[in-house]
N, C-alpha and C positions, 0 to 999 in steps of 0.2 A: 909742413905744420911737425913740430919738433917732435923726432923721436924717441925710448923706451931704451935703446943700447947704441953704446958706442958705433957698431955698425953700422947704423939705420943713417943714425947721425950722419956719419962718412959721406954716407951714399946721398942722403940730401945734398949738402955742400955738394958733394960731384954734379949732381944735376943743376944743381943754380948757378955752381960757376957754365954749366952747356948752355944752361937757355939765356944768362949773361952776353955768351958771345953773339947770341942771335940778336941782343936786344930785348929782351923780355926780362923783365924786372919779376923777382919773385923772394918771396921770404919764408922760412917757417915760422909757428907763431904758435906764442906762449906770456900770457893765459891766453885760456880760452872763452871766449863770449859763450856766453848760456841764458836763457832761458828770460828775459825780459831787460838785455843789455843790449839795447839800439846804437851801430856804432855811430861813431858824433864825436864832436869837443867836451858836449853837457853831458853825455849819458854813455855807461858801460864804458868798456875796450873801443881804443877808434880804428876806426877803418884802415890797413895801410898803403902806401902810395906806393902799389903795387900792382902788374900787371898779373898774377899768378898764386896758386897758395901750393903748398909743397908735401904733398905726406909721404912719409919716408918705411910705417910703414910702426905698426906698434900693434896692441892690445882694442883700441876705444876708435876708429878709423867713423866713428860715429860721429865725434867732438869736428873732426876738420868739415866736414859733409856741413853740417850745424854752420861753421866759421864763415864754411863757403859762399852757404844757400843767405844767413843772415848778410852778407855784405854783397850777394851777386858779384860774387868773383870765380872766375876757374879754379877747378882743385883739381893740380894732381896725382893723381894715386892710381896704386896695383891695379891689373884686369879683372874684376872679379870672374869668379869662377863657371866657367862656363861660356862667359864670353870670346868667341873667340878675335885673332888676332886681325892684325892689319898688312901693309906692303913691311918691309925692313925700315928700320929708321924712320919710323911714318909715328904717328899718335891714332888709334883713336879716341874717338868721345862720342856721349849720348849725354841726354836731359832727362834730369827723375823730379817728379812731382815729391812735393813737400806738405809739410801742417804746419800753417803759421798759426802764431800764436799773440794776439792785440788782445795785451793788457790790460786795465785799469786806470791806471797812471799813465798809461801814454808811453807805454814801453809795450817792444814784440819781439819774440823769439819765435825760433824755429824748432820742429823737429823736422827726421828725419826717422821713421817709424810709427811711431804714435807717442798719444799721450794720453798720463791716466789723473783722473779726478781723486781725491781720498775725503774724507771731512777728515776735518782736524774736531768736530763738538761730539757728543756723547751721542747728543738726540737733536742731530740738527733738523731735524722737519723734512721739509719734504723742496724741493730742487727744481725750480721753473727751466720748463730747456724751450727752443724754438730750435728747429728743426727742420732746414732749408725754409719755407713756411708755414709751419705748423709748429703749435705750443701745444706741451707738452706736462705732464706734473712728474715726475720720479722720486721716488723716496734718495732723501737727500745723503743716506748716510751708507748708502751703496755706493762700489767707484764708480764709476762714469770713464771707460778708455773707447778712444778716439784714434783710428786708426788709419793706415792709406790702402784701399784696396787696387784693384790693381785696372781698375779702369780710369784711375786719378781721382774720383771722389774720393770723401771724409767715411768711411763703416762704422756707425755709432752702434752699442750694443748693449740691452739695458734691459733685464728682469719686465719692465711697465712698458714697452713698446718694440721690442723685441730686435732682427738686424732692421739696420736704415740707412739706404746709399746716398752721400746727399751733398751738398760742394758748402756748404760753413753750418754753422750751429752758433746759436750763442747761450752760454749758461746763465742764468737768473736766480739770485738767493738774495734775499731784503737783508738774512745777520748771517754772520760761522763767518768762521777762516777754511779753508783747503790747502792741503799742500799738491799743485803740479808736481808730478812726472815727470823727464822729459826722456821717452828712450830708453827705460827702464832704470834710471836714478830718479832721485828726489833732488827735482831745480829751484823750487822757493816757495813761499806759503804766498798765498795771495786770496782775494776776496773779490765777491762778483760785483758789477759783470763782468765776462771776460766772452769773447768771439776768435772762432775757431773756425778757419776756409783751406780750403788745398788746393796750395801756389800750384798748378801746372807748371815744369820746364823753368822751374825759379833752381834745379842742384845741376850746375854744368862740368861735367866729372871728362877729367883728357887720363888715357891708361899708355902706357910706354908697350 
């Protein structure tokens, strides 16, 4: 992943050189795919022909994680705080769940922490939700936040239904545009229906 300073770029180049010595193809990546950009020749940013993505630093590691999860490529990234190191000259690894977002136009995106749907209409009426197998009507003017729970499930919260742990949900509205926020940043304008699900183990992280 492309870093934000010269030191990070030099470090990424050194990592890639050492990986190449072991026959591992890797790349820094720019631009970064966002929600709705499915890797492929006809949609969004194409999946690079490599074995590994490299993130050498920078203020937004979520961008690198989304790309890795979207393309199902392992990501070499700094070890998170609190996670112990392994043997000398060895890599640690773990897999994490992500949130999968299926868009009505066939696009697909991921979030590593949360998604929020915010109405762009002044009086949107009610939204129709299917939480798991339960149909619910909720005020459409209130943001709908979906986060990852520790259990690898989705956590949905709303004034009309409280806190629910689910594997998937469907957001249905007959009319009106919404803004999709991914990991704290506006991603794109969307319309219903949307399908959101937990994807266990989709994100594969390697740590030096």
